[in-house]
C-alpha positions as CSV (number, residue, x, y, z in Angstrom):
1,X,-72.2,-81.8,-51.5
2,X,-69.6,-81.0,-52.7
3,X,-68.9,-79.1,-56.2
4,X,-66.7,-81.3,-58.0
5,X,-64.2,-78.8,-58.1
6,X,-63.7,-80.0,-54.3
7,X,-64.8,-82.9,-54.7
8,X,-62.1,-85.8,-53.8
9,X,-62.3,-88.3,-56.3
10,X,-59.0,-90.6,-55.6
11,X,-57.8,-91.9,-53.0
12,X,-54.0,-92.3,-54.6
13,X,-53.3,-88.6,-55.5
14,X,-55.7,-86.2,-53.5
15,X,-55.0,-82.3,-56.1
16,X,-56.8,-85.3,-58.7
17,X,-61.0,-84.1,-58.7
18,X,-63.3,-86.7,-61.6
19,X,-64.0,-84.2,-64.8
20,X,-66.4,-85.0,-68.2
21,X,-65.9,-83.7,-72.0
22,X,-68.5,-84.6,-74.1
23,X,-69.0,-88.2,-73.7
24,X,-65.3,-88.7,-72.1
25,X,-65.5,-88.7,-68.1
26,X,-61.9,-89.1,-66.2
27,X,-60.4,-89.0,-62.9
28,X,-57.2,-86.8,-62.8
29,X,-55.8,-83.4,-64.0
30,X,-55.6,-81.9,-67.8
31,X,-53.0,-80.5,-69.9
32,X,-52.2,-77.8,-72.6
33,X,-49.9,-77.7,-75.0
34,X,-49.5,-74.8,-77.0
35,X,-46.7,-76.6,-80.1
36,X,-45.7,-74.3,-82.9
37,X,-47.6,-75.5,-86.4
38,X,-46.1,-73.4,-89.0
39,X,-45.3,-75.5,-92.0
40,X,-41.3,-74.3,-92.5
41,X,-40.7,-75.6,-88.6
42,X,-40.3,-78.3,-87.2
43,X,-43.9,-79.3,-84.9
44,X,-42.5,-78.9,-81.3
45,X,-44.5,-78.7,-78.3
46,X,-43.2,-74.9,-76.7
47,X,-44.9,-75.1,-73.0
48,X,-47.0,-77.9,-71.1
49,X,-49.8,-76.7,-67.8
50,X,-50.8,-78.7,-66.2
51,X,-54.6,-77.7,-63.6
52,X,-56.6,-79.7,-62.7
53,X,-58.4,-81.6,-64.6
54,X,-61.8,-79.5,-63.4
55,X,-60.4,-75.8,-64.3
56,X,-62.0,-74.5,-67.2
57,X,-59.9,-74.5,-70.3
58,X,-60.4,-70.7,-70.6
59,X,-59.3,-69.6,-68.1
60,X,-55.5,-71.6,-69.2
61,X,-55.1,-70.0,-72.5
62,X,-53.9,-65.9,-70.2
63,X,-51.9,-68.7,-68.4
64,X,-50.4,-70.0,-71.4
65,X,-50.2,-66.9,-73.5
66,X,-48.2,-65.1,-70.1
67,X,-45.8,-68.0,-70.1
68,X,-45.2,-67.8,-74.0
69,X,-44.2,-63.6,-73.6
70,X,-41.7,-64.4,-70.8
71,X,-40.0,-67.1,-73.5
72,X,-40.3,-64.9,-76.6
73,X,-42.2,-67.7,-77.9
74,X,-45.0,-65.4,-80.0
75,X,-47.1,-66.9,-82.7
76,X,-48.8,-64.9,-85.3
77,X,-52.0,-67.2,-84.1
78,X,-52.4,-69.0,-81.9
79,X,-54.9,-72.4,-83.2
80,X,-57.4,-73.4,-80.7
81,X,-61.1,-75.3,-79.6
82,X,-64.1,-74.3,-78.4
83,X,-63.2,-75.2,-75.2
84,X,-60.6,-71.8,-74.8
85,X,-63.1,-69.8,-76.8
86,X,-64.9,-67.2,-74.8
87,X,-65.7,-63.1,-75.8
88,X,-62.6,-61.9,-72.8
89,X,-60.3,-63.7,-74.3
90,X,-60.2,-63.0,-77.8
91,X,-60.0,-59.7,-77.0
92,X,-57.6,-59.9,-74.7
93,X,-54.7,-61.8,-76.9
94,X,-55.1,-58.8,-79.5
95,X,-54.9,-56.0,-77.0
96,X,-52.5,-57.6,-73.9
97,X,-50.5,-60.4,-76.3
98,X,-51.1,-59.0,-80.2
99,X,-52.1,-63.2,-81.0
100,X,-55.7,-63.5,-83.4
101,X,-56.6,-66.5,-81.4
102,X,-58.6,-68.9,-83.9
103,X,-61.2,-71.9,-83.1
104,X,-64.7,-71.9,-83.2
105,X,-67.0,-70.8,-80.7
106,X,-69.8,-72.8,-78.9
107,X,-73.3,-72.9,-80.0
108,X,-75.9,-71.7,-77.5
109,X,-76.1,-73.9,-74.6
110,X,-79.3,-73.3,-74.4
111,X,-82.8,-76.2,-73.4
112,X,-83.9,-74.4,-77.0
113,X,-81.2,-74.3,-79.0
114,X,-79.8,-78.6,-77.7
115,X,-84.0,-79.4,-78.7
116,X,-83.8,-78.1,-81.4
117,X,-86.9,-76.6,-80.4
118,X,-88.6,-72.7,-79.5
119,X,-86.5,-69.8,-79.4
120,X,-83.4,-69.4,-79.2
121,X,-81.3,-67.0,-77.9
122,X,-80.1,-66.7,-81.9
123,X,-84.5,-64.8,-82.7
124,X,-83.9,-62.4,-80.0
125,X,-81.8,-59.2,-81.3
126,X,-79.1,-57.6,-79.2
127,X,-77.9,-54.1,-79.1
128,X,-74.2,-53.9,-77.1
129,X,-74.4,-50.0,-77.1
130,X,-77.5,-49.1,-75.7
131,X,-78.2,-52.8,-73.7
132,X,-81.4,-53.2,-75.8
133,X,-82.6,-57.0,-76.0
134,X,-86.0,-57.6,-78.8
135,X,-87.3,-59.8,-78.4
136,X,-89.1,-62.3,-81.3
137,X,-92.7,-60.8,-80.7
138,X,-91.1,-57.6,-80.5
139,X,-90.5,-57.1,-76.7
140,X,-87.4,-55.0,-75.1
141,X,-86.6,-56.2,-71.6
142,X,-87.3,-55.6,-68.7
143,X,-83.3,-55.0,-67.6
144,X,-80.2,-55.5,-67.6
145,X,-77.7,-56.6,-64.7
146,X,-74.6,-57.6,-64.2
147,X,-74.9,-61.4,-64.0
148,X,-75.4,-63.1,-60.2
149,X,-74.0,-66.0,-60.7
150,X,-70.2,-66.0,-62.5
151,X,-69.0,-69.5,-62.5
152,X,-71.4,-70.0,-65.1
153,X,-69.3,-67.7,-67.2
154,X,-71.5,-65.8,-68.8
155,X,-71.5,-61.8,-67.7
156,X,-74.8,-59.8,-68.6
157,X,-78.3,-61.1,-67.2
158,X,-81.2,-59.3,-69.6
159,X,-84.6,-60.2,-68.1
160,X,-88.2,-60.3,-70.0
161,X,-91.0,-58.2,-68.8
162,X,-93.9,-60.6,-67.0
163,X,-95.9,-59.2,-70.2
164,X,-93.6,-59.8,-72.4
165,X,-94.8,-63.5,-72.1
166,X,-97.5,-64.6,-71.2
167,X,-99.8,-67.5,-72.3
168,X,-100.0,-67.2,-75.6
169,X,-97.8,-67.8,-79.5
170,X,-95.0,-67.4,-77.3
171,X,-95.4,-68.7,-74.4
172,X,-94.8,-72.4,-74.7
173,X,-91.4,-72.4,-76.9
174,X,-90.1,-69.9,-75.2
175,X,-88.9,-70.4,-71.1
176,X,-90.3,-72.8,-70.2
177,X,-91.0,-71.8,-66.0
178,X,-95.2,-71.3,-66.0
179,X,-94.9,-68.0,-64.7
180,X,-91.6,-66.6,-64.7
181,X,-90.6,-64.2,-68.0
182,X,-87.4,-65.5,-70.2
183,X,-83.9,-64.6,-68.5
184,X,-80.8,-64.7,-71.7
185,X,-77.1,-64.4,-69.8
186,X,-74.9,-63.0,-72.0
187,X,-71.2,-62.9,-72.3
188,X,-68.9,-60.0,-73.2
């Protein structure tokens, strides 16, 4: 079965794709419409970008910024929704375009956080400089590797040793797998 990005969704438009965001489902496209919102000026749409519906929002912010830069339409701040926020996007906005990107950060996508049970990622301490992650029981990561599946938007994969996740108080609420240790995905 092809991925949704490759799957034809409409016989009338071969570029249209199926997508879903929260509870809304559609076949078609995404539109990215930056608008001015300064108090002293009229609110005007200053750019339009259209993508297949399967294109993640955070992939488009650089495209929008490049278009605004060409026309010298820089805002002091760029207000966006959760879909546009990623660590690398925030850094690039400041470094490359000197624009403060402001918006809510997505929540923890782990099943533990969604179910509000178990050990979610907020219970791990990350020391980025030393590349050390410490679990809630004091155990430290076994490996810190580049993510093997970059399409999921994560940059690093942190693995703990099997002995750190053996049956006991931290086993059942941590990984769902019965034999494998906990693996955390981290964004840069």
